[in-house]
N, C-alpha and C positions, 0 to 999 in steps of 0.2 A: 517731468516734474521740474518746476522752476528752481533755479539756484537761490539760496538765501541772500538777501541784501544785507551785507555786513558793513557797508559804509566805507568803501575805498574812495576817499574824497581828497581834494586838494589839501596839502599840508596846512595844518593850523599855523597861522602866523605868516603864511605866504611862502614864496619860493625859498629854498635853502641856498645859502651862499657858501660855496666851496671854492677855494683857490681864487677868490675874487669874482666868481661867476655865479649869477642867479640861476638856479636850477629848478625847473618845474618838477613837482613831485607829488605823487598820490600816496596816501597812507590809510591804513585801516586795521582793525583788529587789535589784538594784544597778545603778549606772551613772547615766545621765542622769535627773534627777528628773522625775516625772510626778505632778502634783497632780490627783486625781480628786474632783470635786464632785458628790455624789449628787443624784438628783431628790427630789421632795417625799415619795415613799414611804419614803425613808430608805436606809440603807446595810446591805445584807445581807452579813455576813462570809463567807457560804458561796457567794456569787455567783461562778460560773466566770470572769466577765470580770476579776475581780481577779487571779486567777492568770495569765490571758492577758496582762494588762498588766504584771504583775510579772516575766514571763518575759524582758522586754527593757528594763526600766527599774527605777529605784528608785521604787516605787509608794508614794505618800503619800495615804491615803484617810481624811480626818477625817469625823466626823459634825458637821454644822453646829451652832452654838450652839442649844440647845433641842431638838435632834433626838437620837434614840438615848439615850445616857446623858450627852451633853455638857451642861455647865452653860450657863445663859443669864443675861445681865445684864438687870435690869429695864428699863434704858434702851435696849435693843436692840429696835426695833420695825419696822425697814424693811430692805429689801435693801441700801440704801445703807449702813446700819450693818454689815451682813454683809460688804460689799465692803471696807470699811476694816479689818474684822477680818482678812480674808484677806491684805490687804497686810501687816499685822502678823505673821500666821502665817508668811508667806514670809520676812519679815525674821528672825523667830525661828529658822527653820531654815536661814537663810543660803543660800537656793536661788539657783542661777544657771542660765541656759539651760533653764528649766523648760518642759515641755509641760503646759499647763493644759487639762484635759478636763472639761466639765460636761454633765450631762444634764438636760433639762427645767428645773426650778427651779434646779438647780445650774448650768446653762448661763446662766441669767439672772444669777446671782451672778458667774459667771466674766466675763461681758460687762461688768457694772457695775464689776468690779475693773479690767479691762483698759482701760476708758476713762480711768481715773485714772492708772495707771502700768503699763507693761510692762517695767520695768527688770529684773525677775527672770524674765521670760517670754521664750521664743523662738517658741513656736507656741501657737495657741489652737484648740481643737476644741469646737464647740457642737453637741450632739446634741438634736434636737427642742426647740430653745430656746423659752422663753416670755419675757415681760418687756416687750414693746412693744405699742403699739396700731397696728393696720394698717387696720381698717375705720373707718367714721364712728361717731359717738357712739351711733347707734341699732343698730349691728351688733355682735353678740357674736362676737369672734374665737375665743374659747376656751370650750368646753363648761363649764357650771357643775358642776364635779365635786363640790362640797359638797352638791349636791342629789341625788346619785346613791347608790344602795345599791351595795355591793361588786360583785355580779354584773353590774349595769348598767355600772359603771365598767370592769370587766375586759373586757367585750365591745367597748368602744371603745378601750381602751388596749393590747390585745394581739391579735395574730393568733390565738394560742392562749390563750383566756381562763383555762384551767386553771393557767397559770403565775402568775396573780395570786390564785388561790383560797387562802384561809387558814381553817383550822379553829381558831378562837380558843379553844375549850374545850380543845383538845389541846395548845396552845402553852404553853411555859414562861411563868411569870408575867412574867419580865423582858422577854420578847419582846412580850407584850401591852402592857405599860407603855410600851415603846419605840414601838410602833405608835400608841398614843394620843398620846404626846408628839409624834410626827411630824405627826400630823393637826392637833393643836393649834397647833404652831409654824408649819406651812404656812399655816393660817388667819391667824395673827398677822401674818405677813409679807406675805401675798398676797391678803388679802380685800378691802381697800379702799385704792386702786382695784383692781379684780379682776385679778389675775395680770399687772399691768404697772405700769411707772413712766412717766407721761406724758412725761417728759423724756428717757428713755433713747434712743429712736429717733434723735433729732437728735444725740445724743452719740456714737453708734456710729462716726461718721466719725473719731473720735479714736483708734480702735484701729489701731495702725501696725505690727503684726506679722502674718505670714501666718496666715490664719484659714480653717478648714474648717467648714462647716455640714453635718453629717450628718443625714439625715432618714429615719426609718422610714417606708417608702412607704405603709403602710396605717394610718397614724395617723388615728383618728376623733375624737380630742380637739381637734386643731388641723389645719387644712388645709395641704396642700403649698404653696399660694400664700402662706400666712403665713410658712412657712420660707424661701421664695425671697425674700420681701420683707425678711426679717431679714438674709439674706446680702447682698442688694443694698445695704443701708444701711452695710455695712462695706467700706471700700475694698479691692478686689482679692480679696474672699472667694470661695472655691469652694463650690459646693453639690453634694452627692452623695447619691443615694438608696441605701438599704439595703432590699433586697427581703425578703419574709417576716418583716417586723418592723413594729411600729406605734409607739406613743409611747415605748417603752422598748427601743430597738434593742440596748442593751448587755446586756439580759436575754435577748432572743429570738435574737440572733445574736452571741454574745459573742466568738467567734474572729474572725468577719468584722469586727466592731466594732474589735477590737484591731489587726487587720491594717491597716485603713484609717487608724487613728491613727498607726501606726508608718510606714506608707508616706508619709503626709503629713509626719510629723516629719522623715523623712530626705530629703524632696524639696528 
């Protein structure tokens, strides 16, 4: 059954300006605010999950600074910088009782933001999060995605690799540029140390709102044990598997993803 088209559209009035940066943002729906923080592959405005989330909330889906067409300040080099930016964005929008949902790299940002302040948040959902070190110094927790060609990455990141396939020669120039910016910015923020902040795991105990860790069951970029360790570091966090999904459950199971978010938000 097709998902309802609820109108996740570019923000009325154009990009939002926060901290002097013009930020590309999609909005849709009405009611309780839901801030969606996209993974490192960027924000696809045509993604069905956006309409599914907008069906039951006021969806706010920005492109992170440096991603998509959002501006980037030269001084922004770490996920810590991004976390403070999102505190400012929530202040600028005067959000209250917000559901904050992050996927992958976006979940790392969401967690790093929540350890600082949850004053404007009421629920936190982290889907296949990265950002902490679980194994010892000689153990790689996360596959080196920068060493993979697209077909190799897609086989690990999706149950159905065709969902990640892109014909760059056929894409509009703006989409190709956005894809390049996404990769460049992900490397900028997550290359060294690779895909984690050495201090974040110990700080997750400071998250004091109900938290759900969703996990695409067939993720081959990161192991399920990594996800469970992430959840265990957050007091009272729940861990739930999503079947028939891998590293991007919001893409492979968009309606189930939205249903889990709203079931948790209303619990």
